[in-house]
C-alpha positions, 0 to 999 in steps of 0.5 A: 747135963745134955745127952751129948755131955753124958755120952762124952763123960761115959767115954772118958770114964772108960779111960784109965791110963795111957795104953790101957784103954784103946778097945774097939777103936774108940780112941787113938793117939794123935802124936806128942801126947795128944789123944782122941776118943770117939763117941757116937751120938744119935742122929748119926753124928760123931763127937770127939774129945781131945785129951792128954795125961798129966801127972797120971791124970786125964785132962780133957782139953777140947770136945767138938762134933766132927763134921768132916772125916779129917780132924780139923787143924783148928781143933787140933791147934786149940787142944795142943795149946791147952795141953802146953798149959798143963805140961 
């Protein structure tokens, strides 16, 4: 697994259930059951994993390298589409 994949996996492993994991500003709710977790990578890059919870399980919906301050609408739309498949 790549170092980026390992970093993202470690970030997701720290999450247990909604409302019980947002420590140090690493994650935040995006509304409608969609959450975002932040992972700082080498070379001053930032990765995001968008996820939700379904039946008590964390579902990783989409991961990407963030290039702008605002989360791109296309990334959010993709995650929301995938989230509907689980609900």
